[in-house]
N, C-alpha and C positions, 0 to 999 in steps of 0.2 A: 461577653463584652459587647459584641455587635448589637445584641438584643437590647442591652441597657442603653447604648448610644441612641438607637432608633426610638426607643421608648421616650427618652428625654426630648428628642427632636419633635416627636408627635405631641407630647405634652405641651411643649413650648408653642408649637403651631396652633394648637387648640386655644391656648391662652391668648396668643396674638390675635386670633380671629375674634375672640370675645372682646378684646380691646377695641377692635375696629367696629364691632357692633355697638359698644357703649358710645364710642365717638359719634357714630351716625345717629343713634337714638337721642343723644343729648342735643345734637344739631337740629334734628327734626322737631324735638320738643321746644327748643328756643324759637324755631321758625313758626311753629304753631302759636306760641305766645304772641309773637309779633302780629300774626294774622288776626288773632282774637282781639287785639287792641284796636283794630280797624283804623289804623293811623295812615293818613294820606301820605305821610313822609316816611313810611316804613323803610328800614335799612335791611337790605337783603344780602349784603356782603360785609364781611368783617372789616375793621379799620385797617388792619395790617395782615398781609399774607404774601407768600413768596412771589417774586417778580416773574418766575416761570409760570406760575398760576395766573398772574395778571395778564400775561400775553394771551392766554386762551380764555380765561374766565372773568377778567376785569370788566368794569362797566363798558369799556370799548374794546374788549378782547375779541380775538378772531372768531371764537365760537358764537359770539353775539350776532354775527352776520347770518346765522342759520335760524330759521323760524322756530325750530324745536328748542333752541337755547336762548331765546330772548329772555331778558332779565325780568321774570315774573315770579310771584310766589309759588305757583304750581310747578314751573320749570325748575325752581331752586330745590323743590322737594325731589324732583327726578335727579337733579345733579347730585344731591346728597346720597342717593341710592347708588349712583354711578361711582361716587367717591368710595363708598363701602366696598364695592366690587374690586375697584382698583387697589385699595389698601390691603384687602385680603389676598389678592393676587401678588401684591408687593411682598407680603410676609411669606407666602408659600414659596415664591421664587427665591426670596432671600435666604431661606433655609437650604434650598437646593444649591444655591451658589456657595453657601458656607461649606457644604459638603464637598463641593468641587475644589474649594480652596484648601481643604484638608488633604484631599488627594494630590493636589498640585504641590503642596508643601512636602509630602512624602516623596513624590516622583522627582521634584526639583532637587531635594537634598541628595538623592541617589545619583542624579545627573552631575551635580557638583562634585560628588565623590569619585567620578570617573566612569560611571555607567553610561557610555555614549549611546547605547542601544535605545535608551529611553527618551532621546531627543524628540523624536516624532510624537511620542505619547505626551510629552511635556507640552508641545505646541498645540496638540489637539485639545488637551484639558484647558490650556490657557485660553483658547478661542471660546470654549464653552463657558469658562468663568467670566470672561469679558462680556459675552452676550448676556449671561444671567445677571451680572452686576449692573451693567448700564441699563438693561431693561427694567430691573428692580428699581433703580434710581429714577428712571423716567416715570414709572407708575406712581411714585410718591411726589415728584416735582411737578407733574402735570395734572394731578388729580384736582377736581373742583375744590375750592376752599371750604372749610367747615364754618359753622355759625358760632360755635362756642369760642369765647375769647381765651387766650392763653393766660393762665394764672400767673400772678407776679411772683418773683423770687425763684429759687432753685426748683427744678422739677426734672423728672426722668426724661421727659420729652425734650427739654432743652439740652440735657446731657447727650441724648441720642443725636440731636442735630449737630452739636459741637463735635462729637466723634465722627459724624458723617463728613465733616469738612476734612478731617485728618485722613480717613480712609479713601475719600475721593481723590485728594491730592496724591496720596501714596499709590493709588491704582494708576493714575495718569503717569506718575513718575516711573513706576514699574514697567509700563508699556513702552515709554520712551527709551528707557535704558535697555530693554529687551531688544529693541531694533538697533542699538548701537554696540551691543556686546561683540558681535562677530568681527567688527572692525577694530574693537578695543577691548580685549579680554580683561583688562585691568578694572573694568567697570562691574565685573561680576559681583564683588562683595556689596557694592552699592545697590545693585539690582536685587540681590537677596535681602538686604536690609529693608528696602522699600516694600518688597513683597510681604515680608513678615510683619512690617508695620501696618500694611493694609489689612492683613488677616487679623492681627491682634486688635486693631481699633474697630474693625468690622464686627468681630465677635463680641467685643465689649459693648458696642452700640446695641446689639441685639439683646444682650443681657441687661443693659441699663434700662431698657424699655419695660422690664418686668418689675421694676422697683419704684 
């Protein structure tokens, strides 16, 4: 059973890495097309991208204050390579975090059933999951923007992003309730519900990206 589980995880990770490679390849290809057009008004950034990315990588983003990241065609090529590294790391750490969530669900359920000895284990795993989750999110939210435009209509990427809003909200709620439980044990069912919502939407987001 464990071998099958880890085989699935490895297969998904390889597939996710290939997706990141395709994303970067398409962006570099589009950038090369822009360069070959020899256009004085070449556009090096997409029209729309995340505000968290704009803070760092926008026309007047913080990274533009550094010589290495001035907005030039060559630097954009380097940024797209950085993007690929960050997305591959995002995916790898994402799977590790998912594994931590599974462990947390098992330990948390036993804790709720009265096994108080697992309280410290539960808190340690929670710290690990939080670190993995928010680091994973940061790698995606702060990566340099791609060159390829989002296609119109429904797509797995858009579903992935929609689910991200759900699991991010659920994770924040889970952590807030975790800090309030000791003073108000009646909040335990809500904490548990938020945690499982976070896990379910997080797992669904990872599956959605495959289709």
